[in-house]
PQR file of N, CA, C, O and H, with PARSE charges and radii, in Angstrom:
ATOM      1  N   MET A   1      -1.180 -19.358  -8.888 -0.4000 1.5000
ATOM      2  CA  MET A   1      -1.101 -18.192  -9.737 -0.0000 2.0000
ATOM      3  C   MET A   1      -2.127 -17.180  -9.257  0.5500 1.7000
ATOM      4  O   MET A   1      -3.262 -17.537  -8.940 -0.5500 1.4000
ATOM      5  N   LYS A   2      -1.724 -15.918  -9.206 -0.4000 1.5000
ATOM      6  CA  LYS A   2      -2.658 -14.837  -8.881 -0.0000 2.0000
ATOM      7  C   LYS A   2      -3.564 -14.627 -10.079  0.5500 1.7000
ATOM      8  O   LYS A   2      -3.095 -14.602 -11.217 -0.5500 1.4000
ATOM      9  H   LYS A   2      -0.802 -15.629  -9.463  0.4000 1.0000
ATOM     10  N   THR A   3      -4.834 -14.478  -9.840 -0.4000 1.5000
ATOM     11  CA  THR A   3      -5.755 -14.307 -10.941 -0.0000 2.0000
ATOM     12  C   THR A   3      -6.432 -12.953 -10.871  0.5500 1.7000
ATOM     13  O   THR A   3      -6.414 -12.280  -9.841 -0.5500 1.4000
ATOM     14  H   THR A   3      -5.215 -14.498  -8.915  0.4000 1.0000
ATOM     15  N   GLY A   4      -7.005 -12.585 -11.943 -0.4000 1.5000
ATOM     16  CA  GLY A   4      -7.697 -11.325 -12.066 -0.0000 2.0000
ATOM     17  C   GLY A   4      -8.057 -11.139 -13.521  0.5500 1.7000
ATOM     18  O   GLY A   4      -8.178 -12.105 -14.275 -0.5500 1.4000
ATOM     19  H   GLY A   4      -7.019 -13.132 -12.780  0.4000 1.0000
ATOM     20  N   LEU A   5      -8.224  -9.908 -13.903 -0.4000 1.5000
ATOM     21  CA  LEU A   5      -8.555  -9.628 -15.293 -0.0000 2.0000
ATOM     22  C   LEU A   5      -7.463 -10.133 -16.232  0.5500 1.7000
ATOM     23  O   LEU A   5      -7.763 -10.672 -17.297 -0.5500 1.4000
ATOM     24  H   LEU A   5      -8.126  -9.124 -13.290  0.4000 1.0000
ATOM     25  N   ALA A   6      -6.219  -9.965 -15.850 -0.4000 1.5000
ATOM     26  CA  ALA A   6      -5.086 -10.410 -16.661 -0.0000 2.0000
ATOM     27  C   ALA A   6      -4.131 -11.201 -15.764  0.5500 1.7000
ATOM     28  O   ALA A   6      -3.233 -10.611 -15.162 -0.5500 1.4000
ATOM     29  H   ALA A   6      -5.976  -9.527 -14.984  0.4000 1.0000
ATOM     30  N   PRO A   7      -4.304 -12.525 -15.662 -0.5600 1.5000
ATOM     31  CA  PRO A   7      -3.479 -13.341 -14.768  0.2800 2.0000
ATOM     32  C   PRO A   7      -1.991 -13.264 -15.095  0.5500 1.7000
ATOM     33  O   PRO A   7      -1.599 -13.151 -16.256 -0.5500 1.4000
ATOM     34  N   ARG A   8      -1.171 -13.327 -14.044 -0.4000 1.5000
ATOM     35  CA  ARG A   8       0.284 -13.280 -14.169 -0.0000 2.0000
ATOM     36  C   ARG A   8       0.892 -14.497 -13.499  0.5500 1.7000
ATOM     37  O   ARG A   8       0.726 -14.683 -12.294 -0.5500 1.4000
ATOM     38  H   ARG A   8      -1.489 -13.419 -13.101  0.4000 1.0000
ATOM     39  N   HIS A   9       1.599 -15.335 -14.262 -0.4000 1.5000
ATOM     40  CA  HIS A   9       2.215 -16.530 -13.687 -0.0000 2.0000
ATOM     41  C   HIS A   9       3.510 -16.206 -12.959  0.5500 1.7000
ATOM     42  O   HIS A   9       4.025 -17.051 -12.228 -0.5500 1.4000
ATOM     43  H   HIS A   9       1.733 -15.183 -15.241  0.4000 1.0000
ATOM     44  N   ASP A  10       4.055 -14.991 -13.140 -0.4000 1.5000
ATOM     45  CA  ASP A  10       5.261 -14.609 -12.401 -0.0000 2.0000
ATOM     46  C   ASP A  10       4.968 -14.429 -10.917  0.5500 1.7000
ATOM     47  O   ASP A  10       5.898 -14.373 -10.112 -0.5500 1.4000
ATOM     48  H   ASP A  10       3.636 -14.304 -13.734  0.4000 1.0000
ATOM     49  N   LEU A  11       3.698 -14.337 -10.538 -0.4000 1.5000
ATOM     50  CA  LEU A  11       3.317 -14.161  -9.135 -0.0000 2.0000
ATOM     51  C   LEU A  11       2.976 -15.478  -8.440  0.5500 1.7000
ATOM     52  O   LEU A  11       2.578 -15.475  -7.275 -0.5500 1.4000
ATOM     53  H   LEU A  11       2.942 -14.382 -11.191  0.4000 1.0000
ATOM     54  N   ALA A  12       3.127 -16.604  -9.142 -0.4000 1.5000
ATOM     55  CA  ALA A  12       2.803 -17.913  -8.560 -0.0000 2.0000
ATOM     56  C   ALA A  12       3.722 -18.205  -7.378  0.5500 1.7000
ATOM     57  O   ALA A  12       4.897 -17.836  -7.383 -0.5500 1.4000
ATOM     58  H   ALA A  12       3.451 -16.606 -10.088  0.4000 1.0000
ATOM     59  N   ASN A  13       3.173 -18.869  -6.373 -0.4000 1.5000
ATOM     60  CA  ASN A  13       3.977 -19.232  -5.204 -0.0000 2.0000
ATOM     61  C   ASN A  13       5.023 -20.284  -5.547  0.5500 1.7000
ATOM     62  O   ASN A  13       6.130 -20.252  -5.009 -0.5500 1.4000
ATOM     63  H   ASN A  13       2.219 -19.169  -6.369  0.4000 1.0000
ATOM     64  N   GLU A  14       4.685 -21.216  -6.437 -0.4000 1.5000
ATOM     65  CA  GLU A  14       5.624 -22.259  -6.854 -0.0000 2.0000
ATOM     66  C   GLU A  14       5.628 -22.319  -8.374  0.5500 1.7000
ATOM     67  O   GLU A  14       4.586 -22.184  -9.015 -0.5500 1.4000
ATOM     68  H   GLU A  14       3.786 -21.242  -6.874  0.4000 1.0000
ATOM     69  N   GLY A  15       6.808 -22.523  -8.944 -0.4000 1.5000
ATOM     70  CA  GLY A  15       6.916 -22.675 -10.387 -0.0000 2.0000
ATOM     71  C   GLY A  15       6.635 -21.408 -11.180  0.5500 1.7000
ATOM     72  O   GLY A  15       6.161 -21.477 -12.314 -0.5500 1.4000
ATOM     73  H   GLY A  15       7.655 -22.634  -8.424  0.4000 1.0000
ATOM     74  N   ALA A  16       6.919 -20.263 -10.599 -0.4000 1.5000
ATOM     75  CA  ALA A  16       6.678 -18.996 -11.284 -0.0000 2.0000
ATOM     76  C   ALA A  16       7.490 -18.906 -12.572  0.5500 1.7000
ATOM     77  O   ALA A  16       8.641 -19.339 -12.625 -0.5500 1.4000
ATOM     78  H   ALA A  16       7.304 -20.207  -9.678  0.4000 1.0000
ATOM     79  N   THR A  17       6.887 -18.347 -13.594 -0.4000 1.5000
ATOM     80  CA  THR A  17       7.547 -18.125 -14.874 -0.0000 2.0000
ATOM     81  C   THR A  17       7.142 -16.747 -15.395  0.5500 1.7000
ATOM     82  O   THR A  17       6.109 -16.215 -14.989 -0.5500 1.4000
ATOM     83  H   THR A  17       5.952 -17.995 -13.551  0.4000 1.0000
ATOM     84  N   PRO A  18       7.944 -16.161 -16.288 -0.5600 1.5000
ATOM     85  CA  PRO A  18       7.594 -14.857 -16.842  0.2800 2.0000
ATOM     86  C   PRO A  18       6.538 -14.998 -17.934  0.5500 1.7000
ATOM     87  O   PRO A  18       6.810 -14.773 -19.113 -0.5500 1.4000
ATOM     88  N   PHE A  19       5.345 -15.370 -17.527 -0.4000 1.5000
ATOM     89  CA  PHE A  19       4.251 -15.610 -18.456 -0.0000 2.0000
ATOM     90  C   PHE A  19       2.985 -14.993 -17.889  0.5500 1.7000
ATOM     91  O   PHE A  19       2.782 -14.988 -16.675 -0.5500 1.4000
ATOM     92  H   PHE A  19       5.123 -15.553 -16.569  0.4000 1.0000
ATOM     93  N   GLY A  20       2.153 -14.485 -18.744 -0.4000 1.5000
ATOM     94  CA  GLY A  20       0.872 -13.946 -18.304 -0.0000 2.0000
ATOM     95  C   GLY A  20       0.251 -13.101 -19.391  0.5500 1.7000
ATOM     96  O   GLY A  20       0.744 -13.053 -20.518 -0.5500 1.4000
ATOM     97  H   GLY A  20       2.318 -14.489 -19.730  0.4000 1.0000
ATOM     98  N   LEU A  21      -0.807 -12.451 -19.051 -0.4000 1.5000
ATOM     99  CA  LEU A  21      -1.520 -11.596 -19.988 -0.0000 2.0000
ATOM    100  C   LEU A  21      -1.223 -10.140 -19.687  0.5500 1.7000
ATOM    101  O   LEU A  21      -0.758  -9.810 -18.596 -0.5500 1.4000
ATOM    102  H   LEU A  21      -1.206 -12.490 -18.136  0.4000 1.0000
ATOM    103  N   THR A  22      -1.481  -9.287 -20.627 -0.4000 1.5000
ATOM    104  CA  THR A  22      -1.354  -7.863 -20.376 -0.0000 2.0000
ATOM    105  C   THR A  22      -2.745  -7.273 -20.211  0.5500 1.7000
ATOM    106  O   THR A  22      -3.718  -7.752 -20.793 -0.5500 1.4000
ATOM    107  H   THR A  22      -1.858  -9.555 -21.513  0.4000 1.0000
ATOM    108  N   ASP A  23      -2.812  -6.249 -19.424 -0.4000 1.5000
ATOM    109  CA  ASP A  23      -4.051  -5.542 -19.145 -0.0000 2.0000
ATOM    110  C   ASP A  23      -3.946  -4.183 -19.826  0.5500 1.7000
ATOM    111  O   ASP A  23      -2.891  -3.551 -19.786 -0.5500 1.4000
ATOM    112  H   ASP A  23      -2.021  -5.860 -18.952  0.4000 1.0000
ATOM    113  N   CYS A  24      -5.011  -3.737 -20.439 -0.4000 1.5000
ATOM    114  CA  CYS A  24      -4.985  -2.445 -21.113 -0.0000 2.0000
ATOM    115  C   CYS A  24      -6.258  -1.683 -20.770  0.5500 1.7000
ATOM    116  O   CYS A  24      -7.355  -2.243 -20.784 -0.5500 1.4000
ATOM    117  H   CYS A  24      -5.869  -4.250 -20.471  0.4000 1.0000
ATOM    118  N   LYS A  25      -6.100  -0.418 -20.465 -0.4000 1.5000
ATOM    119  CA  LYS A  25      -7.253   0.444 -20.185 -0.0000 2.0000
ATOM    120  C   LYS A  25      -7.141   1.685 -21.056  0.5500 1.7000
ATOM    121  O   LYS A  25      -6.085   2.312 -21.138 -0.5500 1.4000
ATOM    122  H   LYS A  25      -5.209   0.037 -20.453  0.4000 1.0000
ATOM    123  N   ILE A  26      -8.225   2.023 -21.693 -0.4000 1.5000
ATOM    124  CA  ILE A  26      -8.270   3.223 -22.526 -0.0000 2.0000
ATOM    125  C   ILE A  26      -9.412   4.073 -22.010  0.5500 1.7000
ATOM    126  O   ILE A  26     -10.517   3.574 -21.794 -0.5500 1.4000
ATOM    127  H   ILE A  26      -9.083   1.514 -21.627  0.4000 1.0000
ATOM    128  N   ILE A  27      -9.149   5.360 -21.810 -0.4000 1.5000
ATOM    129  CA  ILE A  27     -10.164   6.208 -21.203 -0.0000 2.0000
ATOM    130  C   ILE A  27     -10.494   7.414 -22.070  0.5500 1.7000
ATOM    131  O   ILE A  27      -9.776   7.724 -23.021 -0.5500 1.4000
ATOM    132  H   ILE A  27      -8.252   5.766 -21.985  0.4000 1.0000
ATOM    133  N   SER A  28     -11.566   8.077 -21.738 -0.4000 1.5000
ATOM    134  CA  SER A  28     -11.996   9.355 -22.259 -0.0000 2.0000
ATOM    135  C   SER A  28     -12.737   9.283 -23.594  0.5500 1.7000
ATOM    136  O   SER A  28     -12.119   9.308 -24.658 -0.5500 1.4000
ATOM    137  H   SER A  28     -12.148   7.825 -20.966  0.4000 1.0000
ATOM    138  N   PRO A  29     -14.053   9.193 -23.528 -0.5600 1.5000
ATOM    139  CA  PRO A  29     -14.845   9.273 -24.759  0.2800 2.0000
ATOM    140  C   PRO A  29     -14.576  10.575 -25.508  0.5500 1.7000
ATOM    141  O   PRO A  29     -14.613  10.605 -26.738 -0.5500 1.4000
ATOM    142  N   GLU A  30     -14.306  11.654 -24.766 -0.4000 1.5000
ATOM    143  CA  GLU A  30     -14.000  12.929 -25.409 -0.0000 2.0000
ATOM    144  C   GLU A  30     -12.707  12.827 -26.222  0.5500 1.7000
ATOM    145  O   GLU A  30     -12.553  13.480 -27.255 -0.5500 1.4000
ATOM    146  H   GLU A  30     -14.277  11.630 -23.767  0.4000 1.0000
ATOM    147  N   GLY A  31     -11.793  12.004 -25.741 -0.4000 1.5000
ATOM    148  CA  GLY A  31     -10.547  11.818 -26.469 -0.0000 2.0000
ATOM    149  C   GLY A  31     -10.776  11.200 -27.837  0.5500 1.7000
ATOM    150  O   GLY A  31     -10.117  11.560 -28.813 -0.5500 1.4000
ATOM    151  H   GLY A  31     -11.918  11.474 -24.903  0.4000 1.0000
ATOM    152  N   PHE A  32     -11.715  10.267 -27.897 -0.4000 1.5000
ATOM    153  CA  PHE A  32     -12.020   9.669 -29.193 -0.0000 2.0000
ATOM    154  C   PHE A  32     -12.541  10.720 -30.158  0.5500 1.7000
ATOM    155  O   PHE A  32     -12.180  10.729 -31.335 -0.5500 1.4000
ATOM    156  H   PHE A  32     -12.249   9.974 -27.104  0.4000 1.0000
ATOM    157  N   GLN A  33     -13.379  11.592 -29.661 -0.4000 1.5000
ATOM    158  CA  GLN A  33     -13.920  12.646 -30.511 -0.0000 2.0000
ATOM    159  C   GLN A  33     -12.828  13.652 -30.887  0.5500 1.7000
ATOM    160  O   GLN A  33     -12.845  14.207 -31.985 -0.5500 1.4000
ATOM    161  H   GLN A  33     -13.672  11.584 -28.705  0.4000 1.0000
ATOM    162  N   GLY A  34     -11.876  13.885 -29.974 -0.4000 1.5000
ATOM    163  CA  GLY A  34     -10.784  14.822 -30.220 -0.0000 2.0000
ATOM    164  C   GLY A  34      -9.590  14.161 -30.887  0.5500 1.7000
ATOM    165  O   GLY A  34      -8.564  14.805 -31.105 -0.5500 1.4000
ATOM    166  H   GLY A  34     -11.862  13.434 -29.082  0.4000 1.0000
ATOM    167  N   ASN A  35      -9.718  12.865 -31.215 -0.4000 1.5000
ATOM    168  CA  ASN A  35      -8.688  12.114 -31.918 -0.0000 2.0000
ATOM    169  C   ASN A  35      -7.445  11.860 -31.064  0.5500 1.7000
ATOM    170  O   ASN A  35      -6.328  11.895 -31.581 -0.5500 1.4000
ATOM    171  H   ASN A  35     -10.551  12.342 -31.038  0.4000 1.0000
ATOM    172  N   TYR A  36      -7.624  11.604 -29.757 -0.4000 1.5000
ATOM    173  CA  TYR A  36      -6.522  11.224 -28.888 -0.0000 2.0000
ATOM    174  C   TYR A  36      -7.053  10.281 -27.812  0.5500 1.7000
ATOM    175  O   TYR A  36      -8.256  10.243 -27.552 -0.5500 1.4000
ATOM    176  H   TYR A  36      -8.531  11.576 -29.337  0.4000 1.0000
ATOM    177  N   ILE A  37      -6.159   9.526 -27.191 -0.4000 1.5000
ATOM    178  CA  ILE A  37      -6.538   8.629 -26.095 -0.0000 2.0000
ATOM    179  C   ILE A  37      -5.450   8.676 -25.029  0.5500 1.7000
ATOM    180  O   ILE A  37      -4.322   9.089 -25.298 -0.5500 1.4000
ATOM    181  H   ILE A  37      -5.182   9.557 -27.402  0.4000 1.0000
ATOM    182  N   TRP A  38      -5.796   8.254 -23.833 -0.4000 1.5000
ATOM    183  CA  TRP A  38      -4.843   7.980 -22.763 -0.0000 2.0000
ATOM    184  C   TRP A  38      -4.926   6.476 -22.536  0.5500 1.7000
ATOM    185  O   TRP A  38      -6.021   5.923 -22.435 -0.5500 1.4000
ATOM    186  H   TRP A  38      -6.713   7.919 -23.615  0.4000 1.0000
ATOM    187  N   ALA A  39      -3.808   5.830 -22.457 -0.4000 1.5000
ATOM    188  CA  ALA A  39      -3.823   4.384 -22.295 -0.0000 2.0000
ATOM    189  C   ALA A  39      -2.687   3.943 -21.390  0.5500 1.7000
ATOM    190  O   ALA A  39      -1.662   4.615 -21.279 -0.5500 1.4000
ATOM    191  H   ALA A  39      -2.919   6.279 -22.539  0.4000 1.0000
ATOM    192  N   ILE A  40      -2.886   2.803 -20.745 -0.4000 1.5000
ATOM    193  CA  ILE A  40      -1.833   2.144 -19.979 -0.0000 2.0000
ATOM    194  C   ILE A  40      -1.937   0.661 -20.305  0.5500 1.7000
ATOM    195  O   ILE A  40      -3.032   0.100 -20.333 -0.5500 1.4000
ATOM    196  H   ILE A  40      -3.719   2.256 -20.835  0.4000 1.0000
ATOM    197  N   SER A  41      -0.814   0.040 -20.547 -0.4000 1.5000
ATOM    198  CA  SER A  41      -0.821  -1.352 -20.942 -0.0000 2.0000
ATOM    199  C   SER A  41       0.357  -2.062 -20.294  0.5500 1.7000
ATOM    200  O   SER A  41       1.412  -1.464 -20.083 -0.5500 1.4000
ATOM    201  H   SER A  41       0.076   0.495 -20.524  0.4000 1.0000
ATOM    202  N   GLY A  42       0.177  -3.318 -19.984 -0.4000 1.5000
ATOM    203  CA  GLY A  42       1.251  -4.115 -19.417 -0.0000 2.0000
ATOM    204  C   GLY A  42       0.704  -5.088 -18.401  0.5500 1.7000
ATOM    205  O   GLY A  42      -0.504  -5.123 -18.165 -0.5500 1.4000
ATOM    206  H   GLY A  42      -0.680  -3.804 -20.156  0.4000 1.0000
ATOM    207  N   PRO A  43       1.572  -5.881 -17.795 -0.5600 1.5000
ATOM    208  CA  PRO A  43       1.121  -6.786 -16.737  0.2800 2.0000
ATOM    209  C   PRO A  43       0.473  -5.987 -15.606  0.5500 1.7000
ATOM    210  O   PRO A  43       1.059  -5.028 -15.103 -0.5500 1.4000
ATOM    211  N   SER A  44      -0.708  -6.377 -15.218 -0.4000 1.5000
ATOM    212  CA  SER A  44      -1.478  -5.631 -14.221 -0.0000 2.0000
ATOM    213  C   SER A  44      -0.819  -5.649 -12.846  0.5500 1.7000
ATOM    214  O   SER A  44      -0.229  -6.649 -12.437 -0.5500 1.4000
ATOM    215  H   SER A  44      -1.184  -7.156 -15.626  0.4000 1.0000
ATOM    216  N   THR A  45      -0.931  -4.525 -12.141 -0.4000 1.5000
ATOM    217  CA  THR A  45      -0.518  -4.462 -10.737 -0.0000 2.0000
ATOM    218  C   THR A  45      -1.750  -4.401  -9.834  0.5500 1.7000
ATOM    219  O   THR A  45      -1.628  -4.308  -8.612 -0.5500 1.4000
ATOM    220  H   THR A  45      -1.410  -3.713 -12.473  0.4000 1.0000
ATOM    221  N   SER A  46      -2.938  -4.454 -10.444 -0.4000 1.5000
ATOM    222  CA  SER A  46      -4.201  -4.370  -9.705 -0.0000 2.0000
ATOM    223  C   SER A  46      -4.189  -3.201  -8.727  0.5500 1.7000
ATOM    224  O   SER A  46      -4.459  -3.357  -7.536 -0.5500 1.4000
ATOM    225  H   SER A  46      -3.037  -4.529 -11.436  0.4000 1.0000
ATOM    226  N   ASN A  47      -3.870  -2.038  -9.259 -0.4000 1.5000
ATOM    227  CA  ASN A  47      -3.846  -0.804  -8.461 -0.0000 2.0000
ATOM    228  C   ASN A  47      -2.939  -0.900  -7.250  0.5500 1.7000
ATOM    229  O   ASN A  47      -3.305  -0.455  -6.163 -0.5500 1.4000
ATOM    230  H   ASN A  47      -3.650  -1.912 -10.226  0.4000 1.0000
ATOM    231  N   GLY A  48      -1.743  -1.487  -7.429 -0.4000 1.5000
ATOM    232  CA  GLY A  48      -0.759  -1.558  -6.362 -0.0000 2.0000
ATOM    233  C   GLY A  48      -0.837  -2.797  -5.483  0.5500 1.7000
ATOM    234  O   GLY A  48      -0.035  -2.937  -4.560 -0.5500 1.4000
ATOM    235  H   GLY A  48      -1.446  -1.849  -8.313  0.4000 1.0000
ATOM    236  N   ARG A  49      -1.776  -3.697  -5.739 -0.4000 1.5000
ATOM    237  CA  ARG A  49      -1.868  -4.926  -4.936 -0.0000 2.0000
ATOM    238  C   ARG A  49      -0.725  -5.886  -5.237  0.5500 1.7000
ATOM    239  O   ARG A  49      -0.326  -6.668  -4.374 -0.5500 1.4000
ATOM    240  H   ARG A  49      -2.428  -3.583  -6.489  0.4000 1.0000
ATOM    241  N   PHE A  50      -0.189  -5.832  -6.472 -0.4000 1.5000
ATOM    242  CA  PHE A  50       0.898  -6.718  -6.870 -0.0000 2.0000
ATOM    243  C   PHE A  50       2.095  -5.886  -7.314  0.5500 1.7000
ATOM    244  O   PHE A  50       1.944  -4.781  -7.834 -0.5500 1.4000
ATOM    245  H   PHE A  50      -0.513  -5.197  -7.173  0.4000 1.0000
ATOM    246  N   ALA A  51       3.277  -6.433  -7.100 -0.4000 1.5000
ATOM    247  CA  ALA A  51       4.497  -5.756  -7.546 -0.0000 2.0000
ATOM    248  C   ALA A  51       4.510  -5.687  -9.070  0.5500 1.7000
ATOM    249  O   ALA A  51       4.014  -6.597  -9.734 -0.5500 1.4000
ATOM    250  H   ALA A  51       3.399  -7.331  -6.678  0.4000 1.0000
ATOM    251  N   PRO A  52       5.071  -4.620  -9.630 -0.5600 1.5000
ATOM    252  CA  PRO A  52       5.196  -4.545 -11.085  0.2800 2.0000
ATOM    253  C   PRO A  52       6.074  -5.689 -11.610  0.5500 1.7000
ATOM    254  O   PRO A  52       6.972  -6.164 -10.914 -0.5500 1.4000
ATOM    255  N   PHE A  53       5.806  -6.115 -12.822 -0.4000 1.5000
ATOM    256  CA  PHE A  53       6.652  -7.139 -13.441 -0.0000 2.0000
ATOM    257  C   PHE A  53       8.036  -6.558 -13.682  0.5500 1.7000
ATOM    258  O   PHE A  53       8.167  -5.432 -14.161 -0.5500 1.4000
ATOM    259  H   PHE A  53       5.077  -5.730 -13.387  0.4000 1.0000
ATOM    260  N   ASP A  54       9.077  -7.333 -13.348 -0.4000 1.5000
ATOM    261  CA  ASP A  54      10.459  -6.865 -13.478 -0.0000 2.0000
ATOM    262  C   ASP A  54      11.314  -7.985 -14.068  0.5500 1.7000
ATOM    263  O   ASP A  54      11.407  -9.071 -13.496 -0.5500 1.4000
ATOM    264  H   ASP A  54       8.971  -8.247 -12.958  0.4000 1.0000
ATOM    265  N   TRP A  55      11.934  -7.716 -15.211 -0.4000 1.5000
ATOM    266  CA  TRP A  55      12.749  -8.735 -15.877 -0.0000 2.0000
ATOM    267  C   TRP A  55      13.988  -9.118 -15.078  0.5500 1.7000
ATOM    268  O   TRP A  55      14.570 -10.165 -15.360 -0.5500 1.4000
ATOM    269  H   TRP A  55      11.858  -6.834 -15.676  0.4000 1.0000
ATOM    270  N   THR A  56      14.427  -8.328 -14.096 -0.4000 1.5000
ATOM    271  CA  THR A  56      15.612  -8.710 -13.322 -0.0000 2.0000
ATOM    272  C   THR A  56      15.364  -9.992 -12.534  0.5500 1.7000
ATOM    273  O   THR A  56      16.313 -10.653 -12.112 -0.5500 1.4000
ATOM    274  H   THR A  56      13.954  -7.477 -13.867  0.4000 1.0000
ATOM    275  N   ASN A  57      14.096 -10.349 -12.332 -0.4000 1.5000
ATOM    276  CA  ASN A  57      13.766 -11.613 -11.675 -0.0000 2.0000
ATOM    277  C   ASN A  57      13.937 -12.805 -12.614  0.5500 1.7000
ATOM    278  O   ASN A  57      13.863 -13.953 -12.176 -0.5500 1.4000
ATOM    279  H   ASN A  57      13.325  -9.812 -12.675  0.4000 1.0000
ATOM    280  N   TRP A  58      14.166 -12.541 -13.897 -0.4000 1.5000
ATOM    281  CA  TRP A  58      14.274 -13.589 -14.918 -0.0000 2.0000
ATOM    282  C   TRP A  58      15.518 -13.324 -15.780  0.5500 1.7000
ATOM    283  O   TRP A  58      15.380 -13.050 -16.972 -0.5500 1.4000
ATOM    284  H   TRP A  58      14.227 -11.608 -14.252  0.4000 1.0000
ATOM    285  N   PRO A  59      16.726 -13.400 -15.206 -0.5600 1.5000
ATOM    286  CA  PRO A  59      17.937 -12.997 -15.923  0.2800 2.0000
ATOM    287  C   PRO A  59      18.263 -13.866 -17.141  0.5500 1.7000
ATOM    288  O   PRO A  59      18.999 -13.415 -18.019 -0.5500 1.4000
ATOM    289  N   ASN A  60      17.753 -15.067 -17.223 -0.4000 1.5000
ATOM    290  CA  ASN A  60      18.072 -15.961 -18.337 -0.0000 2.0000
ATOM    291  C   ASN A  60      17.041 -15.909 -19.458  0.5500 1.7000
ATOM    292  O   ASN A  60      17.130 -16.688 -20.407 -0.5500 1.4000
ATOM    293  H   ASN A  60      17.155 -15.433 -16.510  0.4000 1.0000
ATOM    294  N   ASN A  61      16.077 -15.019 -19.369 -0.4000 1.5000
ATOM    295  CA  ASN A  61      15.054 -14.885 -20.398 -0.0000 2.0000
ATOM    296  C   ASN A  61      15.306 -13.622 -21.215  0.5500 1.7000
ATOM    297  O   ASN A  61      15.491 -12.539 -20.660 -0.5500 1.4000
ATOM    298  H   ASN A  61      16.005 -14.386 -18.598  0.4000 1.0000
ATOM    299  N   SER A  62      15.310 -13.769 -22.514 -0.4000 1.5000
ATOM    300  CA  SER A  62      15.513 -12.635 -23.404 -0.0000 2.0000
ATOM    301  C   SER A  62      14.295 -11.722 -23.374  0.5500 1.7000
ATOM    302  O   SER A  62      13.156 -12.190 -23.375 -0.5500 1.4000
ATOM    303  H   SER A  62      15.159 -14.648 -22.965  0.4000 1.0000
ATOM    304  N   HIS A  63      14.541 -10.429 -23.349 -0.4000 1.5000
ATOM    305  CA  HIS A  63      13.442  -9.454 -23.397 -0.0000 2.0000
ATOM    306  C   HIS A  63      13.872  -8.229 -24.194  0.5500 1.7000
ATOM    307  O   HIS A  63      13.546  -7.095 -23.844 -0.5500 1.4000
ATOM    308  H   HIS A  63      15.466 -10.049 -23.349  0.4000 1.0000
ATOM    309  N   TYR A  64      14.601  -8.477 -25.258 -0.4000 1.5000
ATOM    310  CA  TYR A  64      15.120  -7.418 -26.118 -0.0000 2.0000
ATOM    311  C   TYR A  64      13.983  -6.506 -26.584  0.5500 1.7000
ATOM    312  O   TYR A  64      12.960  -6.980 -27.078 -0.5500 1.4000
ATOM    313  H   TYR A  64      14.866  -9.399 -25.542  0.4000 1.0000
ATOM    314  N   GLY A  65      14.169  -5.211 -26.423 -0.4000 1.5000
ATOM    315  CA  GLY A  65      13.182  -4.234 -26.868 -0.0000 2.0000
ATOM    316  C   GLY A  65      12.073  -3.968 -25.871  0.5500 1.7000
ATOM    317  O   GLY A  65      11.220  -3.113 -26.113 -0.5500 1.4000
ATOM    318  H   GLY A  65      15.000  -4.826 -26.021  0.4000 1.0000
ATOM    319  N   LEU A  66      12.065  -4.674 -24.770 -0.4000 1.5000
ATOM    320  CA  LEU A  66      11.038  -4.476 -23.738 -0.0000 2.0000
ATOM    321  C   LEU A  66      11.650  -3.750 -22.550  0.5500 1.7000
ATOM    322  O   LEU A  66      12.844  -3.901 -22.291 -0.5500 1.4000
ATOM    323  H   LEU A  66      12.758  -5.368 -24.573  0.4000 1.0000
ATOM    324  N   PRO A  67      10.863  -2.969 -21.825 -0.5600 1.5000
ATOM    325  CA  PRO A  67      11.411  -2.295 -20.642  0.2800 2.0000
ATOM    326  C   PRO A  67      11.779  -3.304 -19.558  0.5500 1.7000
ATOM    327  O   PRO A  67      11.180  -4.376 -19.465 -0.5500 1.4000
ATOM    328  N   ARG A  68      12.771  -2.950 -18.737 -0.4000 1.5000
ATOM    329  CA  ARG A  68      13.179  -3.844 -17.643 -0.0000 2.0000
ATOM    330  C   ARG A  68      12.048  -4.013 -16.649  0.5500 1.7000
ATOM    331  O   ARG A  68      11.763  -5.129 -16.216 -0.5500 1.4000
ATOM    332  H   ARG A  68      13.258  -2.079 -18.812  0.4000 1.0000
ATOM    333  N   LYS A  69      11.405  -2.923 -16.285 -0.4000 1.5000
ATOM    334  CA  LYS A  69      10.344  -2.963 -15.280 -0.0000 2.0000
ATOM    335  C   LYS A  69       9.072  -2.358 -15.863  0.5500 1.7000
ATOM    336  O   LYS A  69       9.098  -1.268 -16.435 -0.5500 1.4000
ATOM    337  H   LYS A  69      11.636  -2.016 -16.637  0.4000 1.0000
ATOM    338  N   TRP A  70       7.976  -3.063 -15.714 -0.4000 1.5000
ATOM    339  CA  TRP A  70       6.676  -2.615 -16.233 -0.0000 2.0000
ATOM    340  C   TRP A  70       5.910  -1.937 -15.118  0.5500 1.7000
ATOM    341  O   TRP A  70       5.097  -2.560 -14.435 -0.5500 1.4000
ATOM    342  H   TRP A  70       7.955  -3.949 -15.249  0.4000 1.0000
ATOM    343  N   ASN A  71       6.179  -0.655 -14.942 -0.4000 1.5000
ATOM    344  CA  ASN A  71       5.550   0.100 -13.868 -0.0000 2.0000
ATOM    345  C   ASN A  71       5.188   1.489 -14.390  0.5500 1.7000
ATOM    346  O   ASN A  71       5.863   2.474 -14.090 -0.5500 1.4000
ATOM    347  H   ASN A  71       6.840  -0.150 -15.497  0.4000 1.0000
ATOM    348  N   PHE A  72       4.132   1.550 -15.163 -0.4000 1.5000
ATOM    349  CA  PHE A  72       3.760   2.777 -15.842 -0.0000 2.0000
ATOM    350  C   PHE A  72       2.573   3.451 -15.168  0.5500 1.7000
ATOM    351  O   PHE A  72       1.680   2.786 -14.642 -0.5500 1.4000
ATOM    352  H   PHE A  72       3.584   0.750 -15.407  0.4000 1.0000
ATOM    353  N   THR A  73       2.575   4.748 -15.190 -0.4000 1.5000
ATOM    354  CA  THR A  73       1.437   5.521 -14.693 -0.0000 2.0000
ATOM    355  C   THR A  73       0.658   6.065 -15.876  0.5500 1.7000
ATOM    356  O   THR A  73       1.094   5.961 -17.022 -0.5500 1.4000
ATOM    357  H   THR A  73       3.300   5.289 -15.616  0.4000 1.0000
ATOM    358  N   TRP A  74      -0.484   6.639 -15.592 -0.4000 1.5000
ATOM    359  CA  TRP A  74      -1.260   7.257 -16.650 -0.0000 2.0000
ATOM    360  C   TRP A  74      -0.503   8.444 -17.161  0.5500 1.7000
ATOM    361  O   TRP A  74      -0.971   9.131 -18.069 -0.5500 1.4000
ATOM    362  H   TRP A  74      -0.838   6.723 -14.660  0.4000 1.0000
TER
END
């Protein structure tokens, strides 16, 4: 399993499964004072080192209400 701040078991060399943690970053102290934030959340790509999580790799797993591919920008 690839490890990091938010490990993803979908990246394992053997026995990969759609399991892992989500990584979230919130920025801008000024935003807190102005009552807004910028955020990104989801399975980490470690700044492009790993492919985004994609449910098409797991066709037999339900993911109702979730995006097909977790590849979000700021």
